[in-house]
N, C-alpha and C positions, 0 to 999 in steps of 0.2 A: 173737662169732665173730672169728677172726683171719685176716688175709690172708697173713701170713708168720710163720714160726716163729722165736721168739726163741731166744737162747742157752740151752742145757740147764742146768738147775739141779737136779742129782740129790739134793741135801740139803734141798730146799724142798718145802713143802706149802701148799695153799690151803684156807681155811676161811671161813665166814661166820657172823656173829652176828645175832641178831634185830634189834639196834639198832646196826649198824656205824657210822653217822654220828655217834652221840653217845658213842662210846667212844674214849679216847685211846691213843696208842702205849704209854706207860709202864704204863697199867692192863692192857692186853692182854698185854704182855711179862711183867709180874709174874704175872698169872694163869696163863699157860702154864708158866712156869718153876716156880712153886709147886705147881700141881696135878699136873703130869706129872713133875716132878723131872727136867727136861731143860735143856740149854743152848740158848738162843736167840742165834744169831749176828747175825741181821738180821730186821727186821720192816718190812713195807711195806704201806701201805694202797693198794688198787687200786680207784679210783672208776670202775666200769664205766659208770655213768650219764653221766659226762663223756666218757669215751673213745668211747662209742657214740652220744652225743647223744640218749639216751633216758632221761628222768627216772625211768621205772618200773624200769629195770635196777638190780638189787641189787648193791651194792658188796661187795668181799671183801678178805681179808687174805692176804698171802703171807709165810710165815715160813720162815727158813732155820735149820736146826738145826746143832749142833756136830758131830754124828756120824750115821752111817747107823743106828745102834742107836736114837738118840733119835727119828729120823724114823719108823722102823718101829714103835716103841712107841706113838707118838701116832696114826699112821695105823690101826693095828690096834684100839686101844681107844677113841680119842676122848678128850675131856675134858668134864667137866660144868661148865657155866657158867650160874648162876642157874636151876637146875632143868632145863636143856636139855643133852642130850648133843650136843656139837659134834663133827661128823665132819670129819676132815682127809683131803685127797686129794693124792696126789703131784702136784707141779707139772707135771712133764714129761708125765704121763698126761693131765691135763686140757688142757694146751696142744695136745697131739696130737689130742685129741678135738675141740677147738674148730677147729683147722685143717682136719680132715677134714669137719666140719660145713660150714665155709665152702666148701670145694671142692665138696661135694655141692650146696649151695645155688646156687653159680655154674653148675654143670652143668645144674641144673633151669632156671635163668633163661635160659641160652643155648639150651636145647632149646625153651623157650616162645617165645623170640625167633625161632628158626628156623621154628617152626610158624606164627607170625604172618606171616612173610615168605612162606611157601608159600601160606598162606591168601589173602594179598593178591594174589598172582600168579594165583590160581585153579587149578582142577584141570581138565585136559582131559577132556571126556566123549566117550564112544564110543557110537554107536547100537547098541542091542541088536537081536538077531534077532527079538525079540518086538516086534511093530508098536507104535510110539508110545512105547516106554519107552527111557529113557536110563540108562546106568550108568557108573560110573567104572572105569577099567581097573586092577584090583588095588589100588585105593585107596578110602579113604572119601570119598564125595562131600560137598563143602562148598558149600552154596548161596551164590551171590554176594550 
């Protein structure tokens, strides 16, 4: 998840291989250019496990193509790598999704925090007209 949106990269795509960590830049670049017959302007390894401090997070590659046509070709068809069809996703679309996920996550956390504060403060109870029963006024009763 991302806290803030990086600069737009309209000619870039994101993909991941089964074994990202043991594949080098020149090998990946050669594979993309030869299999898809496109021009790779830039290739970047994105170690998510380091950025998020989570060893289980899978890393990914960010590739910038020479033209919109090259990007569309790879995004639509993917490329086969060692018997796997590798899917490419537009960079800007994935980054927007990650940002929206973070915003939603933060809103859920904030709401949980708000409910914990309300719970800690307690809920006022009002005596019911039925003898000996208590009820909360328009709220869910949370026992102290």
